[in-house]
Backbone bond lengths (Angstrom), bond angles and torsions (degrees), N, CA, C in turn:
res aa  C-N    CA-C-N  psi(-1)  N-CA   C-N-CA  omega(-1)  CA-C   N-CA-C  phi
1 M - - - 1.443 - - 1.501 110.14 -
2 K 1.313 115.69 134.44 1.473 122.47 176.48 1.516 107.69 -116.86
3 V 1.332 114.53 147.38 1.515 119.63 175.13 1.529 103.81 -132.36
4 R 1.313 114.23 138.06 1.532 119.66 176.02 1.501 108.45 -137.20
5 I 1.282 114.24 157.77 1.453 124.68 178.74 1.509 106.81 -110.98
6 V 1.325 116.34 124.14 1.474 121.26 -178.94 1.489 110.64 -119.24
7 Q 1.314 119.08 152.95 1.430 121.79 177.97 1.555 109.39 -80.69
8 A 1.367 114.73 131.71 1.483 122.35 -177.99 1.465 113.94 -112.29
9 G 1.286 117.85 12.92 1.448 121.19 -177.24 1.565 106.42 146.70
10 I 1.310 114.56 -169.01 1.438 117.35 -176.50 1.536 107.10 -76.59
11 C 1.337 116.57 120.58 1.442 122.51 177.61 1.526 115.49 68.75
12 L 1.384 119.14 12.58 1.449 122.01 179.36 1.497 108.78 -121.77
13 C 1.266 115.13 143.73 1.428 121.73 176.43 1.547 112.84 -127.56
14 E 1.324 115.40 154.55 1.464 121.40 175.97 1.537 105.77 -125.72
15 V 1.340 111.46 155.05 1.452 118.57 176.69 1.519 109.06 -110.93
16 E 1.361 112.70 129.71 1.442 116.69 -179.60 1.532 111.49 -121.74
17 V 1.329 117.63 144.75 1.445 124.29 -175.96 1.454 112.08 -117.11
18 K 1.282 121.77 140.12 1.486 127.83 174.77 1.548 104.77 -120.29
19 R 1.324 116.76 110.56 1.467 121.20 -176.43 1.534 114.34 -83.69
20 A 1.363 115.15 -21.80 1.499 119.01 -178.93 1.510 106.74 -157.40
21 W 1.338 117.36 157.40 1.466 118.99 -175.49 1.518 114.62 -62.92
22 Y 1.337 115.36 -24.86 1.511 118.14 -177.00 1.544 112.16 -92.90
23 L 1.343 118.01 -5.91 1.468 118.30 178.08 1.504 112.74 -97.33
24 P 1.354 117.68 150.62 1.460 118.15 178.88 1.479 112.65 -74.57
25 W 1.328 116.93 166.84 1.441 123.03 174.70 1.525 108.77 -64.04
26 Q 1.370 114.95 134.83 1.513 119.77 -178.28 1.534 107.18 -120.58
27 T 1.257 114.71 131.41 1.483 123.54 -177.47 1.583 107.74 -73.92
28 V 1.313 118.37 137.74 1.389 125.73 173.52 1.501 110.52 -72.48
29 Y 1.340 119.54 127.99 1.516 121.88 -175.83 1.533 108.92 -110.12
30 D 1.325 115.37 143.77 1.440 125.92 174.01 1.520 104.78 -112.68
31 G 1.367 117.82 92.41 1.435 121.18 -174.88 1.537 107.31 81.11
32 C 1.371 115.36 -129.49 1.404 119.78 -178.51 1.547 113.84 -97.11
33 L 1.296 117.03 -6.79 1.478 122.46 -177.79 1.551 110.92 -113.02
34 P 1.287 117.98 147.08 1.493 118.50 177.36 1.490 111.16 -60.96
35 W 1.321 114.37 144.36 1.509 121.04 179.87 1.518 105.39 -73.32
36 R 1.355 115.52 131.78 1.505 121.54 176.80 1.520 104.25 -140.99
37 G 1.362 117.63 135.68 1.369 121.43 -177.84 1.575 110.76 -170.75
38 S 1.297 117.97 -166.37 1.435 123.46 -177.12 1.571 109.54 -72.48
39 Y 1.315 116.07 165.42 1.472 120.32 178.01 1.474 109.81 -66.15
40 A 1.356 118.37 -38.79 1.524 118.58 -179.31 1.506 111.28 -61.98
41 K 1.305 118.97 -43.30 1.438 123.29 178.60 1.548 110.78 -64.62
42 A 1.302 117.58 -40.55 1.467 122.82 178.56 1.519 108.80 -64.67
43 K 1.316 123.04 -34.88 1.452 124.59 177.37 1.546 109.07 -68.00
44 K 1.295 118.71 -37.34 1.425 122.56 177.13 1.508 112.13 -65.47
45 I 1.319 116.51 -43.39 1.478 122.41 177.17 1.504 111.30 -63.54
46 K 1.330 116.87 -46.49 1.443 122.79 175.35 1.509 112.56 -54.39
47 A 1.373 117.93 -46.85 1.425 120.59 -179.96 1.498 112.88 -66.83
48 K 1.353 118.03 -36.21 1.453 122.22 174.48 1.463 115.83 -63.40
49 I 1.361 116.04 -41.14 1.420 122.00 176.43 1.598 113.33 -63.19
50 L 1.290 110.84 -44.42 1.511 116.32 -178.71 1.578 109.42 -70.42
51 E 1.298 117.25 -33.82 1.425 118.55 177.11 1.498 113.11 -70.20
52 D 1.350 116.81 -39.33 1.442 119.43 178.87 1.562 112.68 -69.64
53 Y 1.286 114.63 -25.31 1.511 123.21 -176.51 1.547 106.73 -71.40
54 E 1.391 116.73 -41.20 1.460 118.95 -175.32 1.470 112.02 -74.22
Protein backbone atom coordinates (compact mmCIF):
# COMPACT_ATOMS: atom_id res chain seq x y z
CA MET A 1 0.00 0.00 0.00
CA LYS A 2 1.20 3.48 -0.85
CA VAL A 3 -0.07 6.76 0.55
CA ARG A 4 0.62 10.20 -0.89
CA ILE A 5 -0.33 13.77 -0.12
CA VAL A 6 -1.42 15.91 -3.08
CA GLN A 7 -2.27 19.58 -3.33
CA ALA A 8 -6.03 20.19 -3.70
CA GLY A 9 -6.01 23.96 -3.98
CA ILE A 10 -4.38 26.88 -2.26
CA CYS A 11 -3.25 25.72 1.22
CA LEU A 12 -5.34 22.52 1.00
CA CYS A 13 -4.13 18.95 0.75
CA GLU A 14 -5.75 15.60 0.01
CA VAL A 15 -4.55 12.14 0.96
CA GLU A 16 -4.59 9.45 -1.72
CA VAL A 17 -4.15 5.70 -1.30
CA LYS A 18 -2.92 3.12 -3.80
CA ARG A 19 -3.84 -0.40 -2.64
CA ALA A 20 -2.15 -2.35 -5.47
CA TRP A 21 0.13 -1.56 -8.41
CA TYR A 22 -2.67 -2.08 -10.95
CA LEU A 23 -5.26 0.09 -9.16
CA PRO A 24 -5.51 3.88 -9.58
CA TRP A 25 -4.91 6.34 -6.76
CA GLN A 26 -8.04 6.71 -4.61
CA THR A 27 -8.85 9.80 -2.56
CA VAL A 28 -9.52 9.35 1.15
CA TYR A 29 -13.09 10.40 1.97
CA ASP A 30 -14.53 11.95 5.12
CA GLY A 31 -18.18 11.00 4.86
CA CYS A 32 -19.48 11.71 1.36
CA LEU A 33 -16.89 14.40 0.48
CA PRO A 34 -13.14 14.07 -0.11
CA TRP A 35 -11.05 14.92 2.92
CA ARG A 36 -9.25 18.25 2.52
CA GLY A 37 -7.19 20.05 5.11
CA SER A 38 -3.78 21.37 6.09
CA TYR A 39 -0.51 19.63 5.31
CA ALA A 40 0.08 18.88 9.01
CA LYS A 41 -3.27 17.09 9.33
CA ALA A 42 -2.61 15.23 6.07
CA LYS A 43 0.70 13.96 7.47
CA LYS A 44 -1.11 12.65 10.57
CA ILE A 45 -3.70 10.85 8.43
CA LYS A 46 -0.97 9.37 6.24
CA ALA A 47 0.89 8.07 9.30
CA LYS A 48 -2.31 6.60 10.76
CA ILE A 49 -3.17 4.79 7.51
CA LEU A 50 0.33 3.34 7.22
CA GLU A 51 0.31 2.32 10.90
CA ASP A 52 -3.07 0.58 10.56
CA TYR A 53 -1.92 -1.22 7.42
CA GLU A 54 1.09 -2.82 9.14
